[in-house]
C-alpha positions as CSV (number, residue, x, y, z in Angstrom):
1,X,-43.0,3.0,-2.9
2,X,-42.3,1.0,0.3
3,X,-44.1,-2.2,-1.2
4,X,-42.4,-1.9,-4.2
5,X,-39.0,-1.5,-2.6
6,X,-39.8,-4.6,-0.1
7,X,-40.5,-6.5,-3.2
8,X,-37.0,-6.6,-4.2
9,X,-34.0,-8.0,-2.4
10,X,-30.8,-6.1,-1.8
11,X,-29.5,-3.1,-0.4
12,X,-30.4,0.4,-0.9
13,X,-28.9,3.9,-1.6
14,X,-30.8,7.0,-1.6
15,X,-29.6,10.1,-3.4
16,X,-30.8,13.6,-3.1
17,X,-30.1,16.2,-6.0
18,X,-31.0,20.0,-6.8
19,X,-30.8,22.1,-9.8
20,X,-28.0,24.6,-10.3
21,X,-30.3,27.4,-9.1
22,X,-28.5,28.9,-5.9
23,X,-30.6,28.3,-2.7
24,X,-29.6,30.1,0.3
25,X,-31.3,30.3,3.7
26,X,-30.2,30.8,7.3
27,X,-30.2,26.9,7.5
28,X,-30.0,25.6,4.0
29,X,-28.1,25.7,0.9
30,X,-27.9,23.4,-2.2
31,X,-25.8,20.7,-0.5
32,X,-28.0,20.6,2.7
33,X,-31.1,20.9,0.6
34,X,-30.1,17.7,-1.5
35,X,-29.3,15.8,1.7
36,X,-32.3,16.7,3.4
37,X,-34.4,15.3,0.1
38,X,-32.6,12.1,0.8
39,X,-33.0,11.8,4.4
40,X,-36.7,12.8,3.8
41,X,-37.1,9.9,1.6
42,X,-35.0,7.7,4.0
43,X,-37.7,8.2,6.9
44,X,-40.7,7.7,4.5
45,X,-39.3,4.5,3.2
46,X,-38.6,3.3,6.8
47,X,-42.2,4.6,7.7
48,X,-43.4,2.5,4.7
49,X,-42.0,-0.8,6.3
50,X,-38.6,-1.0,4.6
51,X,-36.1,-2.3,6.9
52,X,-33.7,0.5,7.9
53,X,-30.7,-2.1,7.7
54,X,-31.1,-2.2,3.8
55,X,-30.5,1.2,3.6
56,X,-26.7,1.7,3.2
57,X,-26.2,5.1,1.9
58,X,-28.2,8.5,2.0
59,X,-26.4,11.4,0.2
60,X,-26.9,14.6,-1.2
61,X,-25.2,15.7,-4.4
62,X,-26.4,19.1,-4.6
63,X,-26.2,20.1,-8.3
64,X,-23.1,18.0,-9.2
65,X,-25.1,15.4,-11.1
66,X,-27.7,16.7,-13.3
67,X,-30.0,14.6,-15.0
68,X,-30.3,17.1,-17.7
69,X,-26.8,18.8,-17.9
70,X,-28.1,20.8,-21.0
71,X,-30.5,22.7,-18.8
72,X,-29.0,23.1,-15.3
73,X,-32.2,24.8,-13.9
74,X,-34.4,22.0,-15.2
75,X,-37.2,20.6,-13.0
76,X,-35.9,16.8,-13.7
77,X,-32.3,17.8,-11.7
78,X,-34.4,18.3,-8.5
79,X,-35.1,14.6,-7.5
80,X,-34.5,11.9,-5.5
81,X,-33.2,8.6,-6.5
82,X,-33.6,5.4,-4.8
83,X,-31.1,2.8,-6.2
84,X,-31.3,-1.0,-5.5
85,X,-28.4,-3.2,-5.7
86,X,-29.7,-6.9,-5.7
87,X,-26.6,-8.6,-6.1
88,X,-25.6,-11.2,-8.2
């Protein structure tokens, strides 16, 4: 993925998401889980050679922006988005 991202110019935003299944532990809830997913992708991109200065946003959205709104528990809602703004 790092090679693909590096083949494009522009800034990068990384968003983490969860489904609506309640997730609770001593250290995590859906907000923290989605943010941790985004941060994990950030670290992997940087390890893959992406210049961290290009990454302008790392955010978690919990279950607030489902990909499949008809099925709040759908696996498609548990995702990481890497968004690239190429300008222009």
